[in-house]
C-alpha positions as CSV (number, residue, x, y, z in Angstrom):
1,M,-7.2,120.2,174.5
2,L,-5.5,123.5,174.8
3,N,-7.7,125.4,171.8
4,V,-5.2,128.0,170.0
5,S,-6.8,129.8,167.2
6,T,-6.3,133.2,167.5
7,V,-2.8,135.0,167.4
8,N,-3.3,137.2,170.3
9,T,-3.8,133.4,172.4
10,A,-1.0,131.7,170.8
11,W,1.5,134.4,171.6
12,V,0.6,133.9,175.2
13,V,1.1,130.3,174.7
14,V,4.3,130.6,172.7
15,L,5.0,133.2,175.9
16,A,4.2,130.2,178.1
17,S,6.5,128.1,176.3
18,G,9.2,130.1,176.2
19,V,9.6,130.4,180.3
20,L,8.9,126.5,180.2
21,E,12.2,126.0,178.1
22,V,13.6,128.5,181.0
23,V,12.4,125.9,183.6
24,F,13.7,123.1,181.5
25,S,17.4,124.7,181.1
26,V,17.7,125.7,184.7
27,T,16.6,122.5,186.4
28,L,19.2,120.4,184.0
29,K,21.7,122.2,185.5
30,M,20.3,121.4,188.9
31,S,20.0,117.8,187.3
32,D,23.9,117.3,187.8
33,G,24.0,114.8,184.7
34,F,20.6,113.5,185.1
35,S,21.8,112.4,188.5
36,K,18.8,113.9,191.0
37,L,15.5,112.5,190.6
38,W,13.5,115.3,191.5
39,P,14.8,118.2,188.9
40,T,16.2,115.4,185.8
41,L,12.0,114.8,186.0
42,V,10.7,118.8,185.6
43,S,13.5,118.9,183.1
44,V,12.3,116.1,181.1
45,S,8.5,117.4,181.7
46,S,8.7,121.3,181.3
47,A,11.3,120.0,177.9
48,V,8.1,118.3,176.9
49,L,5.4,120.5,178.1
50,S,7.4,123.4,176.0
51,V,7.2,121.5,172.5
52,W,4.0,120.7,172.3
53,L,2.6,124.0,173.3
54,M,4.9,125.3,170.9
55,S,3.4,122.8,168.7
56,L,0.0,124.3,169.6
57,T,0.6,127.8,168.1
58,L,2.0,126.7,164.7
59,K,-1.6,126.0,163.6
60,V,-2.1,130.3,163.7
61,L,1.9,131.5,163.6
62,P,4.4,131.5,161.2
63,I,7.1,129.3,162.4
64,G,10.1,131.2,162.0
65,T,8.9,134.4,163.6
66,A,7.0,131.9,166.7
67,Y,10.3,130.0,166.5
68,A,12.7,132.4,166.7
69,V,10.5,133.6,170.1
70,W,10.4,131.2,171.8
71,A,14.0,130.1,171.4
72,G,15.0,134.1,172.2
73,I,12.6,133.8,175.0
74,G,14.7,130.5,176.4
75,A,17.5,131.9,175.6
76,A,17.4,135.8,177.1
77,G,15.1,133.9,179.9
78,T,18.0,131.3,180.7
79,A,20.9,133.8,180.5
80,A,19.2,136.2,183.4
81,V,18.5,133.2,185.6
82,G,22.0,132.6,185.7
83,I,23.2,136.0,186.1
84,V,20.5,136.2,189.2
85,F,20.9,132.8,191.2
86,F,24.0,131.7,189.8
87,H,26.5,134.5,189.9
88,E,27.1,134.0,186.5
89,P,29.3,136.4,184.9
90,A,27.0,140.1,184.0
91,S,29.7,142.1,181.6
92,W,28.1,144.9,179.9
93,A,28.9,143.1,176.7
94,R,26.7,140.1,177.6
95,L,23.3,142.5,179.2
96,V,23.5,144.3,175.5
97,C,23.5,141.1,173.8
98,M,20.3,140.0,175.6
99,G,18.9,143.2,175.6
100,L,19.4,143.1,171.7
101,V,17.5,139.5,171.8
102,V,14.6,141.4,173.8
103,V,14.2,143.8,171.4
104,G,14.4,141.3,168.5
105,I,11.5,139.3,170.2
106,V,9.4,142.7,170.1
107,G,10.6,143.5,167.1
108,L,9.1,140.1,165.7
109,Q,6.0,140.8,167.4
110,L,5.6,144.0,165.8
111,Q,5.8,143.2,162.5
112,G,2.2,141.3,162.5
113,L,1.9,138.4,160.2
114,D,1.5,140.6,156.7
């Protein structure tokens, strides 16, 4: 069992969990409505693992901050993968909004646990 007992460890686990959210989203698209076996298995597995890892961090981190960072990593990361690998639009407005999400994530982490 993974022991998440310090704030630094918890943030590393939130980061890993957020990356798994990106894997979940990308393989969800690749599963073609759960009609392709391997992308479906990877998608479901990464979603479950992501949520489980996130749950471990809530013993140490405030839920609002941890969830916002987790969701932000998933959202900005998935949008970036969509632009790079699926040739989705990369308008300046979209990139600025993604940047704002990243700034928000960093800002929340810098606030500490006061």
